[in-house]
C-alpha positions as semicolon CSV with decimal commas, in nm:
position;residue;x (nm);y (nm);z (nm)
1;X;0,000;0,000;0,000
2;X;0,283;0,238;0,087
3;X;0,456;0,158;-0,242
4;X;0,136;0,236;-0,435
5;X;0,091;0,563;-0,246
6;X;0,453;0,663;-0,315
7;X;0,406;0,586;-0,683
8;X;0,094;0,803;-0,699
9;X;0,274;1,090;-0,526
10;X;0,569;1,070;-0,770
11;X;0,338;1,075;-1,071
12;X;0,137;1,362;-0,927
13;X;0,452;1,565;-0,863
14;X;0,573;1,503;-1,217
15;X;0,241;1,613;-1,368
16;X;0,211;1,921;-1,146
17;X;0,568;2,018;-1,231
18;X;0,505;1,980;-1,603
19;X;0,182;2,181;-1,589
20;X;0,360;2,453;-1,395
21;X;0,630;2,474;-1,662
22;X;0,366;2,514;-1,930
23;X;0,175;2,777;-1,735
24;X;0,476;2,987;-1,646
25;X;0,640;2,954;-1,990
26;X;0,981;3,024;-1,830
27;X;1,192;2,963;-2,140
28;X;1,336;3,267;-2,316
29;X;1,169;3,165;-2,642
30;X;1,323;3,343;-2,937
31;X;1,427;3,291;-3,296
32;X;1,772;3,397;-3,167
33;X;1,900;3,246;-2,844
34;X;2,217;3,142;-2,660
35;X;2,193;2,787;-2,523
36;X;2,456;2,662;-2,278
37;X;2,454;2,295;-2,170
38;X;2,648;2,193;-1,856
39;X;2,685;1,811;-1,833
40;X;2,780;1,615;-1,521
41;X;2,943;1,280;-1,605
42;X;3,084;1,192;-1,263
43;X;3,042;0,865;-1,070
44;X;2,715;0,971;-0,911
45;X;2,538;1,007;-1,248
46;X;2,720;0,731;-1,435
47;X;2,414;0,504;-1,456
48;X;2,180;0,781;-1,574
49;X;2,413;0,975;-1,803
50;X;2,268;0,833;-2,124
51;X;1,914;0,927;-2,019
52;X;2,029;1,278;-1,933
53;X;2,200;1,305;-2,268
54;X;1,879;1,190;-2,438
55;X;1,690;1,463;-2,252
56;X;1,913;1,731;-2,404
57;X;1,907;1,571;-2,749
58;X;1,528;1,557;-2,737
59;X;1,504;1,927;-2,655
60;X;1,766;2,020;-2,913
61;X;1,554;1,876;-3,193
62;X;1,318;2,170;-3,152
63;X;1,601;2,425;-3,171
64;X;1,730;2,578;-3,491
65;X;2,101;2,552;-3,420
66;X;2,296;2,793;-3,639
67;X;2,529;3,094;-3,592
68;X;2,245;3,333;-3,673
69;X;1,972;3,149;-3,480
70;X;2,023;2,931;-3,169
71;X;2,391;2,943;-3,071
72;X;2,505;2,656;-2,849
73;X;2,796;2,598;-2,612
74;X;2,863;2,304;-2,381
75;X;3,068;2,209;-2,075
76;X;3,124;1,844;-1,980
77;X;3,271;1,779;-1,636
78;X;3,331;1,540;-1,347
79;X;3,600;1,583;-1,077
80;X;3,816;1,887;-1,005
81;X;4,133;1,701;-1,107
82;X;3,989;1,583;-1,439
83;X;3,995;1,811;-1,741
84;X;3,665;1,978;-1,824
85;X;3,568;1,968;-2,188
86;X;3,457;2,316;-2,294
87;X;3,285;2,356;-2,630
88;X;3,268;2,730;-2,715
89;X;2,974;2,918;-2,865
90;X;2,889;2,803;-3,215
91;X;3,097;2,486;-3,182
92;X;2,803;2,322;-3,359
93;X;2,672;2,514;-3,655
94;X;2,375;2,285;-3,716
95;X;2,146;2,044;-3,532
96;X;2,325;1,756;-3,704
97;X;2,668;1,867;-3,580
98;X;2,535;1,914;-3,225
99;X;2,381;1,565;-3,223
100;X;2,698;1,401;-3,354
101;X;2,911;1,564;-3,085
102;X;2,667;1,497;-2,802
103;X;2,615;1,133;-2,895
104;X;2,989;1,075;-2,857
105;X;2,989;1,190;-2,493
106;X;3,044;0,920;-2,230
107;X;3,037;0,909;-1,850
108;X;3,393;0,892;-1,712
109;X;3,338;0,875;-1,334
110;X;3,528;1,062;-1,066
111;X;3,408;1,314;-0,809
112;X;3,165;1,596;-0,888
113;X;3,300;1,948;-0,930
114;X;2,985;2,136;-1,024
115;X;3,130;2,455;-0,877
116;X;3,421;2,441;-1,124
117;X;3,183;2,373;-1,412
118;X;2,969;2,675;-1,323
119;X;3,283;2,890;-1,304
120;X;3,367;2,776;-1,659
121;X;3,011;2,868;-1,754
122;X;3,071;3,221;-1,622
123;X;3,373;3,253;-1,852
124;X;3,165;3,140;-2,150
125;X;2,894;3,389;-2,059
126;X;3,144;3,670;-2,111
127;X;3,174;3,575;-2,477
128;X;2,804;3,514;-2,547
129;X;2,595;3,730;-2,778
130;X;2,464;3,973;-2,516
131;X;2,197;4,113;-2,746
132;X;1,983;3,797;-2,711
133;X;1,855;3,589;-2,420
134;X;2,045;3,292;-2,278
135;X;1,916;2,952;-2,163
136;X;2,147;2,748;-1,938
137;X;2,071;2,380;-1,874
138;X;2,273;2,220;-1,592
139;X;2,233;1,842;-1,605
140;X;2,337;1,688;-1,273
141;X;2,201;1,506;-0,968
142;X;2,308;1,797;-0,745
143;X;2,544;1,583;-0,538
144;X;2,845;1,805;-0,586
145;X;3,159;1,773;-0,380
146;X;3,204;2,151;-0,394
147;X;2,981;2,445;-0,298
148;X;2,791;2,588;-0,592
149;X;2,606;2,883;-0,440
150;X;2,854;3,158;-0,539
151;X;2,894;3,078;-0,911
152;X;2,524;2,985;-0,932
153;X;2,421;3,330;-0,805
154;X;2,665;3,494;-1,045
155;X;2,512;3,309;-1,340
156;X;2,159;3,405;-1,235
157;X;2,268;3,768;-1,208
158;X;2,329;3,786;-1,583
159;X;2,066;3,985;-1,768
160;X;1,811;3,791;-1,977
161;X;1,941;3,457;-1,850
162;X;1,732;3,155;-1,750
163;X;1,894;2,863;-1,566
164;X;1,744;2,514;-1,543
165;X;1,873;2,217;-1,342
166;X;1,783;1,872;-1,474
167;X;1,833;1,600;-1,213
168;X;1,962;1,262;-1,324
169;X;1,911;0,916;-1,181
170;X;1,667;0,826;-0,906
171;X;1,504;1,150;-0,776
172;X;1,520;1,013;-0,420
173;X;1,898;1,045;-0,432
174;X;1,917;1,388;-0,596
175;X;2,008;1,690;-0,385
176;X;1,697;1,900;-0,440
177;X;1,829;2,195;-0,235
178;X;2,143;2,227;-0,446
179;X;1,944;2,195;-0,769
180;X;1,719;2,478;-0,654
181;X;2,024;2,693;-0,573
182;X;2,159;2,633;-0,924
183;X;1,831;2,712;-1,097
184;X;1,725;2,990;-0,862
185;X;1,364;2,868;-0,872
186;X;1,219;2,529;-0,777
187;X;0,993;2,550;-1,083
188;X;1,301;2,530;-1,303
189;X;1,424;2,207;-1,143
190;X;1,343;1,904;-1,360
191;X;1,344;1,579;-1,165
192;X;1,410;1,253;-1,345
193;X;1,066;1,109;-1,258
194;X;0,902;1,373;-1,472
195;X;1,166;1,374;-1,746
196;X;0,956;1,240;-2,032
197;X;0,658;1,463;-1,962
198;X;0,884;1,765;-1,920
199;X;1,055;1,690;-2,253
200;X;0,721;1,672;-2,433
201;X;0,596;2,002;-2,290
202;X;0,929;2,177;-2,344
203;X;0,943;2,061;-2,705
204;X;0,585;2,175;-2,766
205;X;0,660;2,519;-2,621
206;X;0,968;2,553;-2,842
207;X;0,782;2,430;-3,148
208;X;0,484;2,661;-3,107
209;X;0,705;2,960;-3,035
210;X;0,915;2,906;-3,345
211;X;0,616;2,902;-3,578
212;X;0,637;3,279;-3,536
213;X;0,992;3,284;-3,676
214;X;0,896;3,380;-4,029
215;X;1,064;3,612;-4,273
216;X;0,966;3,970;-4,194
217;X;1,028;4,311;-4,347
218;X;1,035;4,618;-4,123
219;X;1,017;4,976;-4,257
220;X;1,128;5,266;-4,036
221;X;1,056;5,625;-4,143
222;X;1,213;5,943;-3,991
223;X;1,152;6,313;-4,069
224;X;1,465;6,338;-4,282
225;X;1,510;5,999;-4,447
226;X;1,324;5,682;-4,518
227;X;1,510;5,367;-4,424
228;X;1,392;5,020;-4,516
229;X;1,548;4,737;-4,319
230;X;1,483;4,380;-4,423
231;X;1,536;4,126;-4,149
232;X;1,547;3,766;-4,263
233;X;1,509;3,498;-3,999
234;X;1,558;3,131;-4,073
235;X;1,227;2,955;-4,014
236;X;1,271;2,621;-3,840
237;X;0,924;2,523;-3,968
238;X;1,014;2,458;-4,332
239;X;0,693;2,295;-4,459
240;X;0,928;2,028;-4,599
241;X;0,917;1,809;-4,288
242;X;0,881;1,439;-4,363
243;X;0,934;1,133;-4,143
244;X;1,032;0,848;-4,375
245;X;1,050;0,491;-4,242
246;X;1,211;0,233;-4,469
247;X;1,110;-0,128;-4,397
248;X;1,324;-0,394;-4,568
249;X;1,247;-0,764;-4,599
250;X;1,565;-0,958;-4,516
251;X;1,405;-1,302;-4,494
252;X;1,538;-1,612;-4,671
253;X;1,307;-1,573;-4,971
254;X;1,460;-1,233;-5,054
255;X;1,822;-1,352;-5,064
256;X;1,843;-1,313;-5,444
257;X;1,702;-0,959;-5,435
258;X;1,766;-0,793;-5,096
259;X;2,058;-0,597;-5,240
260;X;1,813;-0,438;-5,483
261;X;1,604;-0,325;-5,186
262;X;1,913;-0,158;-5,040
263;X;1,994;0,009;-5,372
264;X;1,639;0,142;-5,415
265;X;1,627;0,270;-5,056
266;X;1,956;0,453;-5,105
267;X;1,838;0,598;-5,435
268;X;1,527;0,737;-5,266
269;X;1,730;0,892;-4,983
270;X;1,965;1,051;-5,237
271;X;1,674;1,234;-5,402
272;X;1,541;1,389;-5,080
273;X;1,636;1,685;-4,861
274;X;1,769;1,509;-4,551
275;X;1,802;1,707;-4,228
276;X;1,654;1,760;-3,883
277;X;1,411;2,022;-4,020
278;X;1,345;1,839;-4,348
279;X;1,331;1,463;-4,405
280;X;1,430;1,232;-4,123
281;X;1,486;0,864;-4,203
282;X;1,448;0,548;-3,996
283;X;1,527;0,191;-4,100
284;X;1,355;-0,131;-3,988
285;X;1,483;-0,473;-4,102
286;X;1,258;-0,775;-4,075
287;X;1,271;-1,149;-4,122
288;X;1,171;-1,375;-3,831
289;X;0,991;-1,208;-3,540
290;X;1,299;-1,242;-3,318
291;X;1,530;-1,106;-3,589
292;X;1,316;-0,802;-3,673
293;X;1,465;-0,482;-3,536
294;X;1,506;-0,108;-3,583
295;X;1,848;-0,041;-3,735
296;X;1,825;0,333;-3,659
297;X;1,558;0,581;-3,549
298;X;1,442;0,904;-3,713
299;X;1,662;1,113;-3,485
300;X;1,987;0,925;-3,548
301;X;2,120;1,061;-3,880
302;X;2,065;1,405;-4,030
303;X;2,240;1,388;-4,368
304;X;2,197;1,164;-4,671
305;X;2,555;1,034;-4,668
306;X;2,530;0,897;-4,313
307;X;2,186;0,749;-4,379
308;X;2,302;0,568;-4,690
309;X;2,616;0,440;-4,519
310;X;2,400;0,290;-4,245
311;X;2,164;0,134;-4,500
312;X;2,461;-0,013;-4,688
313;X;2,593;-0,163;-4,364
314;X;2,267;-0,352;-4,302
315;X;2,342;-0,719;-4,244
316;X;2,130;-0,976;-4,425
317;X;1,989;-1,228;-4,175
318;X;1,761;-1,470;-4,356
319;X;1,487;-1,657;-4,173
320;X;1,109;-1,666;-4,189
321;X;0,906;-1,360;-4,288
322;X;0,727;-1,147;-4,027
323;X;0,603;-0,860;-4,243
324;X;0,342;-0,754;-3,989
325;X;0,604;-0,732;-3,714
326;X;0,823;-0,514;-3,937
327;X;0,532;-0,275;-3,996
328;X;0,445;-0,277;-3,625
329;X;0,796;-0,176;-3,524
330;X;0,811;0,084;-3,802
331;X;0,488;0,243;-3,672
332;X;0,663;0,311;-3,339
333;X;0,862;0,581;-3,520
334;X;0,560;0,808;-3,480
335;X;0,681;0,859;-3,123
336;X;0,859;1,188;-3,053
337;X;1,121;1,004;-2,849
338;X;1,245;0,833;-3,165
339;X;1,242;1,161;-3,359
340;X;0,886;1,146;-3,492
341;X;0,706;1,474;-3,555
342;X;0,334;1,391;-3,558
343;X;0,120;1,684;-3,667
344;X;0,418;1,858;-3,827
345;X;0,587;1,611;-4,063
346;X;0,434;1,408;-4,343
347;X;0,467;1,045;-4,233
348;X;0,565;0,795;-4,502
349;X;0,643;0,423;-4,474
350;X;0,794;0,229;-4,765
351;X;0,789;-0,151;-4,729
352;X;1,025;-0,347;-4,957
353;X;0,912;-0,711;-4,972
354;X;0,826;-1,006;-5,192
355;X;0,496;-1,041;-5,006
356;X;0,551;-1,389;-4,864
357;X;0,463;-1,335;-4,497
358;X;0,442;-1,646;-4,278
359;X;0,519;-1,547;-3,918
360;X;0,413;-1,293;-3,657
361;X;0,111;-1,061;-3,669
362;X;-0,086;-1,042;-3,992
363;X;0,033;-0,764;-4,224
364;X;-0,315;-0,623;-4,296
365;X;-0,413;-0,516;-3,940
366;X;-0,059;-0,386;-3,878
367;X;-0,084;-0,176;-4,196
368;X;-0,423;-0,043;-4,082
369;X;-0,271;0,053;-3,747
370;X;0,012;0,234;-3,925
371;X;-0,238;0,430;-4,134
372;X;-0,436;0,513;-3,821
373;X;-0,112;0,652;-3,673
374;X;-0,082;0,885;-3,972
375;X;0,145;0,697;-4,213
376;X;0,106;0,684;-4,588
377;X;0,212;0,331;-4,689
378;X;0,388;0,221;-5,007
379;X;0,483;-0,135;-5,100
380;X;0,778;-0,209;-5,330
381;X;0,864;-0,538;-5,498
382;X;1,161;-0,641;-5,708
383;X;1,068;-0,811;-6,033
384;X;1,345;-1,068;-6,026
385;X;1,463;-1,289;-6,306
386;X;1,291;-1,632;-6,311
387;X;1,626;-1,781;-6,409
388;X;1,790;-1,657;-6,089
389;X;1,868;-1,922;-5,829
390;X;1,608;-1,910;-5,552
391;X;1,370;-1,695;-5,756
392;X;1,020;-1,676;-5,606
393;X;0,726;-1,501;-5,767
394;X;0,590;-1,203;-5,571
395;X;0,281;-1,249;-5,355
396;X;0,084;-0,950;-5,486
397;X;-0,202;-1,004;-5,240
398;X;0,012;-0,905;-4,940
399;X;0,154;-0,607;-5,128
400;X;-0,200;-0,488;-5,195
401;X;-0,307;-0,507;-4,829
402;X;0,012;-0,340;-4,706
403;X;-0,006;-0,042;-4,942
404;X;-0,273;0,229;-4,913
405;X;-0,412;0,123;-5,251
406;X;-0,299;-0,014;-5,587
407;X;-0,152;0,326;-5,676
408;X;0,087;0,283;-5,383
409;X;0,236;-0,046;-5,512
410;X;0,561;-0,014;-5,709
411;X;0,843;-0,230;-5,840
412;X;1,208;-0,175;-5,921
413;X;1,098;-0,094;-6,277
414;X;0,856;0,180;-6,165
415;X;1,049;0,299;-5,860
416;X;1,134;0,638;-6,010
417;X;0,762;0,718;-6,005
418;X;0,752;0,645;-5,633
419;X;1,050;0,876;-5,582
420;X;0,873;1,154;-5,770
421;X;0,567;1,119;-5,546
422;X;0,750;1,097;-5,215
423;X;0,987;1,388;-5,285
424;X;0,696;1,627;-5,348
425;X;0,711;1,717;-4,980
426;X;1,073;1,831;-5,021
427;X;1,055;2,006;-5,358
428;X;1,032;2,363;-5,226
429;X;1,344;2,303;-5,013
430;X;1,559;2,126;-5,272
């Protein structure tokens, strides 16, 4: 009974915290913003470091990282005797570059010198763009071996600066008092128990605010001269957003043709505008139920070269054919935690298969569930040579039930037509 009560209290606190964030709207939302990330990777957070890193990556997807938009800097630290890694302002000039750098970070252990990290943050603040607001995110459990109150107050004293403290690990072991000192306000302390909800609300706030970041022209007139100033702001809402999930059949029956699936998938990617604010790509490989898996999520690669390298590296497995399971796992990409952008991006799923499904959930209900989640479904077959060893005629019935309709069924001979249809979403940005 006590355990149930504690669970209810934790959930309630998380929800109340998230609602309070939304109501107060404490972020300095702007088309131009300084964002400073301070990462604790000491022994006390070692087990939760990856989740903390995911928290920052999730938020960063709603930023428009660029020298003339959201400028980022980062400090990664542990003990006082270990070197702090300081990434200066504009070290990442795009969302893709920020993600690549952040994904390489690892916990190293040691004591926790948060005081020293905040002092480094003060040095970085001297070189920030002081004409725009600054958001500082300190990711730590608050269990510092050094006093943080002096540098924390100095950071908070900076004009147009908002400081957040994101606790890592089990919230029962976080030092709430120290986190509040760092953030300056208990409402800007994000505890791990409410991490997912806080990410969702934070991302929604950022997304809605940036819809306003459109190109504008301002005209100023004085008594002596007329001056026209055109201010162009990069709009993170491009209207070219697309979430593309590629689903490849790697079962035994496709051994003669699976390389053609890879080639077609790479050709499609090469014709699209790939990027965090354009087309994101995920890859699901299926054969037997137990061998079906997501090779990479929508938020893993942000350029065509990296996507196609990952597709090329896909390892053929063989086995039975669980088409429905492949579609089921692909549908999970609608989730924001995998990089999905429901309501913003056009959602497209392309299933490459010979249609011979014999294991796992039936393809038809899984395809219906994918459509209900917002996906437009295409099915692609390879018209192999009957003289090829292992050749098997395509099961067109399964292709028909997987695709939205007959107009969404293509082959390697008509694949260019599929490319032309899918890339319509990107045309204005190409």
